[in-house]
C-alpha positions as CSV (number, residue, x, y, z in Angstrom):
1,X,-14.2,-44.7,-5.8
2,X,-10.6,-45.5,-5.3
3,X,-9.2,-45.5,-1.8
4,X,-6.4,-43.3,-2.8
5,X,-7.1,-39.6,-1.9
6,X,-4.9,-37.2,-3.8
7,X,-4.1,-33.7,-2.5
8,X,-2.9,-31.2,-5.1
9,X,-0.4,-28.7,-3.7
10,X,-0.3,-25.3,-5.5
11,X,1.5,-22.2,-4.3
12,X,0.6,-19.1,-6.2
13,X,2.2,-15.7,-6.5
14,X,1.1,-12.8,-8.8
15,X,-0.5,-15.3,-11.2
16,X,-3.7,-13.5,-12.1
17,X,-3.3,-14.1,-15.8
18,X,-2.8,-17.9,-15.6
19,X,-4.2,-19.3,-12.3
20,X,-7.7,-19.7,-13.7
21,X,-6.5,-22.1,-16.4
22,X,-4.4,-24.0,-13.9
23,X,-7.4,-24.4,-11.6
24,X,-9.8,-25.3,-14.4
25,X,-7.4,-28.2,-15.4
26,X,-7.7,-29.5,-11.8
27,X,-11.4,-29.1,-11.1
28,X,-12.2,-31.0,-14.3
29,X,-10.0,-34.0,-13.7
30,X,-11.5,-37.4,-14.4
31,X,-10.2,-38.5,-11.0
32,X,-12.6,-37.2,-8.4
33,X,-11.1,-38.2,-5.1
34,X,-9.0,-35.1,-4.8
35,X,-8.6,-32.0,-2.7
36,X,-6.9,-28.9,-4.1
37,X,-4.9,-26.9,-1.5
38,X,-3.9,-23.4,-2.7
39,X,-1.6,-21.1,-0.8
40,X,-1.3,-17.5,-1.9
41,X,2.3,-16.4,-1.2
42,X,1.7,-12.7,-0.7
43,X,0.5,-11.8,-4.1
44,X,0.1,-8.1,-5.0
45,X,-2.4,-8.6,-7.8
46,X,-5.8,-10.3,-8.1
47,X,-4.5,-13.9,-7.7
48,X,-5.9,-14.4,-4.2
49,X,-9.3,-13.0,-5.2
50,X,-9.5,-15.3,-8.2
51,X,-8.6,-18.4,-6.1
52,X,-11.2,-17.5,-3.4
53,X,-13.9,-17.2,-6.1
54,X,-13.0,-20.7,-7.2
55,X,-13.2,-22.0,-3.6
56,X,-16.7,-20.6,-3.4
57,X,-17.9,-22.9,-6.2
58,X,-15.8,-26.0,-5.7
59,X,-15.9,-27.6,-2.3
60,X,-12.7,-29.5,-2.8
61,X,-10.7,-26.3,-3.1
62,X,-9.2,-24.7,0.0
63,X,-7.2,-21.5,-0.1
64,X,-4.6,-20.3,2.5
65,X,-2.9,-17.0,2.6
66,X,0.6,-16.0,3.5
67,X,0.6,-12.3,4.6
68,X,4.2,-12.1,3.4
69,X,6.1,-13.8,0.6
70,X,7.9,-16.8,2.2
71,X,8.8,-18.6,-1.0
72,X,7.8,-21.9,-2.6
73,X,9.7,-24.3,-0.4
74,X,8.1,-23.2,2.9
75,X,4.7,-22.7,1.3
76,X,4.7,-26.3,0.0
77,X,5.7,-27.6,3.4
78,X,2.8,-25.8,5.0
79,X,0.4,-27.4,2.5
80,X,1.9,-30.8,3.1
81,X,1.0,-30.4,6.8
82,X,-2.6,-29.5,5.9
83,X,-3.0,-32.3,3.3
84,X,-5.4,-35.2,3.9
85,X,-4.4,-37.3,0.9
86,X,-2.2,-40.3,1.0
87,X,-0.9,-39.1,-2.4
88,X,0.4,-35.6,-3.1
89,X,0.5,-34.0,-6.5
90,X,2.1,-30.7,-7.6
91,X,0.7,-28.1,-9.8
92,X,2.1,-24.7,-10.8
93,X,-0.1,-21.7,-11.3
94,X,1.1,-21.0,-14.8
95,X,0.9,-24.6,-16.1
96,X,-2.0,-26.9,-17.1
97,X,-2.6,-30.6,-16.3
98,X,-4.1,-33.0,-18.8
99,X,-7.6,-33.8,-17.6
100,X,-6.6,-37.5,-17.1
101,X,-3.3,-36.7,-15.5
102,X,-4.2,-37.6,-11.9
103,X,-6.1,-40.7,-12.9
104,X,-3.2,-42.0,-15.0
105,X,-0.6,-41.2,-12.5
106,X,-2.4,-42.9,-9.6
107,X,-2.8,-46.0,-11.7
108,X,0.9,-45.9,-12.9
109,X,2.3,-45.4,-9.4
110,X,0.2,-48.2,-7.9
111,X,0.9,-50.7,-10.7
112,X,4.6,-50.1,-10.5
113,X,4.8,-49.9,-6.7
114,X,6.5,-46.5,-6.9
115,X,7.2,-43.8,-4.3
116,X,6.8,-41.1,-6.9
117,X,6.1,-40.5,-10.5
118,X,6.3,-37.5,-12.9
119,X,5.5,-37.2,-16.5
120,X,6.9,-35.6,-19.6
121,X,5.5,-32.2,-20.6
122,X,4.5,-30.2,-23.6
123,X,6.1,-26.7,-23.7
124,X,3.3,-24.1,-24.0
125,X,3.5,-22.2,-27.3
126,X,6.2,-24.6,-28.6
127,X,6.2,-27.8,-30.5
128,X,8.4,-29.5,-28.0
129,X,8.2,-32.2,-25.3
130,X,10.6,-32.5,-22.4
131,X,12.6,-34.3,-21.2
132,X,13.8,-35.4,-24.6
133,X,16.9,-37.6,-24.9
134,X,17.5,-37.8,-21.1
135,X,14.2,-39.5,-20.7
136,X,15.7,-42.7,-22.1
137,X,18.8,-42.6,-19.8
138,X,19.0,-44.1,-16.3
139,X,17.6,-41.5,-13.8
140,X,20.3,-42.2,-11.3
141,X,22.9,-41.1,-13.9
142,X,21.0,-38.1,-15.2
143,X,20.3,-36.6,-11.8
144,X,24.1,-36.3,-11.2
145,X,24.2,-33.6,-13.8
146,X,20.7,-32.1,-13.9
147,X,17.1,-32.6,-12.6
148,X,15.3,-34.8,-15.1
149,X,12.0,-34.5,-13.3
150,X,9.3,-31.8,-14.0
151,X,8.3,-30.6,-10.6
152,X,4.8,-29.5,-11.5
153,X,4.0,-33.0,-12.8
154,X,5.0,-34.7,-9.6
155,X,2.9,-37.2,-7.7
156,X,4.4,-38.7,-4.5
157,X,3.3,-40.8,-1.6
158,X,2.8,-38.6,1.4
159,X,4.6,-41.1,3.6
160,X,7.6,-41.0,1.3
161,X,8.0,-37.2,1.4
162,X,7.4,-37.1,5.1
163,X,10.1,-39.7,5.6
164,X,12.5,-37.2,4.0
165,X,11.3,-34.4,6.3
166,X,9.4,-32.6,3.5
167,X,11.1,-30.2,1.2
168,X,14.5,-29.0,2.6
169,X,13.8,-25.4,3.6
170,X,17.5,-24.5,3.2
171,X,16.8,-24.6,-0.5
172,X,14.9,-21.5,-1.4
173,X,15.4,-22.5,-5.1
174,X,16.0,-26.0,-6.6
175,X,13.9,-27.5,-3.8
176,X,12.5,-30.0,-6.2
177,X,16.0,-31.1,-7.4
178,X,17.0,-31.6,-3.7
179,X,13.9,-33.6,-3.0
180,X,14.4,-36.0,-6.0
181,X,18.1,-36.3,-5.2
182,X,17.4,-37.3,-1.6
183,X,14.5,-39.7,-2.7
184,X,16.8,-41.5,-5.1
185,X,19.8,-41.6,-2.7
186,X,17.6,-43.2,0.0
187,X,16.4,-45.9,-2.3
188,X,13.1,-44.4,-3.3
189,X,11.5,-45.7,-6.5
190,X,10.6,-43.0,-9.0
191,X,9.7,-43.0,-12.7
192,X,8.8,-40.7,-15.5
193,X,5.8,-41.5,-17.6
194,X,6.5,-41.3,-21.3
195,X,3.1,-39.7,-22.1
196,X,3.1,-35.9,-21.6
197,X,0.4,-35.2,-19.1
198,X,1.4,-31.6,-18.3
199,X,1.7,-28.4,-20.2
200,X,4.6,-26.3,-19.0
201,X,5.1,-22.6,-19.2
202,X,8.7,-21.6,-20.0
203,X,8.2,-17.9,-20.5
204,X,8.5,-15.2,-17.8
205,X,8.6,-17.6,-14.9
206,X,10.9,-18.3,-12.0
207,X,13.1,-20.6,-14.1
208,X,13.9,-17.7,-16.5
209,X,14.1,-14.8,-14.0
210,X,16.0,-16.7,-11.3
211,X,18.1,-19.0,-13.5
212,X,21.4,-18.1,-11.9
213,X,20.1,-18.5,-8.4
214,X,18.6,-21.9,-9.3
215,X,21.9,-23.0,-10.7
216,X,23.6,-21.8,-7.5
217,X,21.3,-23.9,-5.3
218,X,21.5,-26.8,-7.7
219,X,25.3,-26.9,-7.3
220,X,24.8,-27.6,-3.6
221,X,22.5,-30.5,-4.4
222,X,25.2,-32.0,-6.4
223,X,27.8,-31.5,-3.7
224,X,25.5,-33.1,-1.1
225,X,25.6,-30.0,1.0
226,X,23.2,-27.4,2.2
227,X,23.5,-23.8,0.8
228,X,25.6,-21.4,2.7
229,X,22.9,-18.7,2.4
């Protein structure tokens, strides 16, 4: 058993049709020293019920509940405070992790002495892998124009994210872009694994519904400022 304990952070909201697949991909990981922290962010469907059922059968799943919707940023910060792992991993409720994802990321992060690592991802229902061309460019260059890191595939040292104060709660959207920007600007070491270890949903999610708001918040990341609202 490796000494590294991994805490998976997953905020869920109205995800009754996809959350089971996401959880199945986590409970069946080849890496066993993990805890799975789920927070339901005020869902109005059966999401919470499904998560609680999983928690009954899997002792490493813990479910929290926000009575009101507070958003992804604050929800993730709550989970960070509750986490017991020295490594934190992200997972979105409409995505799927490769069953060896955690094992391979822990190994890659440690061998390369990184603060954080993400992976490339397969787009669900498409024959496409992202990032494509930008994967081969220096990350310090790419991040000036866009976020090259897939948030759901993130693994990061808890100490490294705590050093940054967690996710910046001024960023209701693009909180991952802000985190990666700050990590790189403060000298953090981060890499993207070439192998796609994550299956990413690109249909009917926050990235499509809230694209303009995400771009608005992303513009403040590039300016090095906090959003006005």
